C-alpha positions in Angstrom: 10.0 -16.7 1.2 6.7 -14.7 0.3 4.2 -12.5 1.3 1.0 -13.0 2.6 -2.2 -10.7 3.2 -5.0 -10.7 5.5 -7.8 -7.7 5.2 -10.9 -7.2 7.3 -11.9 -4.4 4.3 -10.9 -2.1 8.2 -7.8 -3.0 8.1 -5.0 -4.9 6.7 -1.4 -7.3 7.6 1.0 -8.3 5.3 3.5 -10.4 6.5 6.6 -12.8 6.2 6.6 -16.7 7.6 9.7 -18.4 7.1 9.4 -21.5 8.9 6.3 -20.9 9.6 7.3 -18.3 12.0 6.3 -14.2 11.7 9.4 -12.9 10.4 8.5 -8.8 9.2 5.0 -7.2 8.8 2.8 -4.1 8.0 0.2 -2.7 8.9 -2.1 -0.3 7.1 -6.0 0.6 7.4 -8.6 1.6 5.0 -9.2 5.3 4.5 -12.9 5.8 2.2 -13.1 3.3 -0.5 -10.1 4.7 -2.4 -7.0 4.9 0.0 -5.4 2.9 2.5 -2.7 3.8 5.7 0.4 2.4 5.8 0.3 2.6 9.7 3.7 -0.4 11.0 6.8 -1.8 9.6 8.2 -4.6 11.3 11.1 -6.3 10.8 11.8 -9.3 13.8 15.4 -9.2 15.0 17.6 -11.5 13.2 16.2 -10.6 9.9 17.7 -6.5 9.7 19.4 -6.4 6.2 17.1 -9.4 4.5 15.3 -7.1 1.9 11.9 -7.8 4.3 10.1 -4.7 5.0 10.8 -3.5 1.1 8.8 -7.0 0.2 5.9 -5.3 2.0 6.0 -2.4 1.2 5.8 -3.8 -2.9 3.7 -6.2 -2.1 1.0 -3.4 -0.1 2.4 -1.3 -4.1 1.0 -4.3 -5.7 -2.0 -4.7 -3.9 -3.0 -0.8 -4.3 -2.6 -0.9 -8.0 -4.6 -3.9 -8.5 -7.2 -2.9 -6.1 -6.6 0.6 -8.0 -6.0 2.1 -4.3 -4.1 5.4 -3.6 -1.6 4.5 -0.3 -0.6 7.0 2.6 2.4 6.3 3.9 2.5 7.3 7.4 4.7 4.4 8.8 8.4 6.2 8.8 10.1 3.4 6.7 7.3 3.2 4.5 7.0 6.5 3.4 11.2 6.1 3.3 10.9 3.8 1.0 8.3 5.3 -1.2 10.6 8.3 -1.0 13.6 6.7 -2.3 11.3 4.7 -5.3 9.4 6.9 -8.1 8.6 4.4 -9.7 5.8 3.9 -6.9 4.4 7.5 -6.8 2.0 5.9 -8.8 0.2 5.2 -5.6 0.8 7.8 -4.0 -1.6 9.5 -2.3 
């Protein structure tokens, strides 16, 4: 199981496919040239407790580090993960 990523330079989507079906997704919006805003994270029914949401946040952090971006986690789930993960503080806005 891997995290996939799509972006159009205004909005983006991280998602997890398994058996050719979306199992979880996280959306974000660009806010200028140096920041993204995570606005929604959803884990589809039957996938709760598998750590898929955390996998999506980790992928966003890796993306932000690679692209030298900061993240503003407006999504309550993503904000909670950031609050509990001090090693992600370098990308927080």
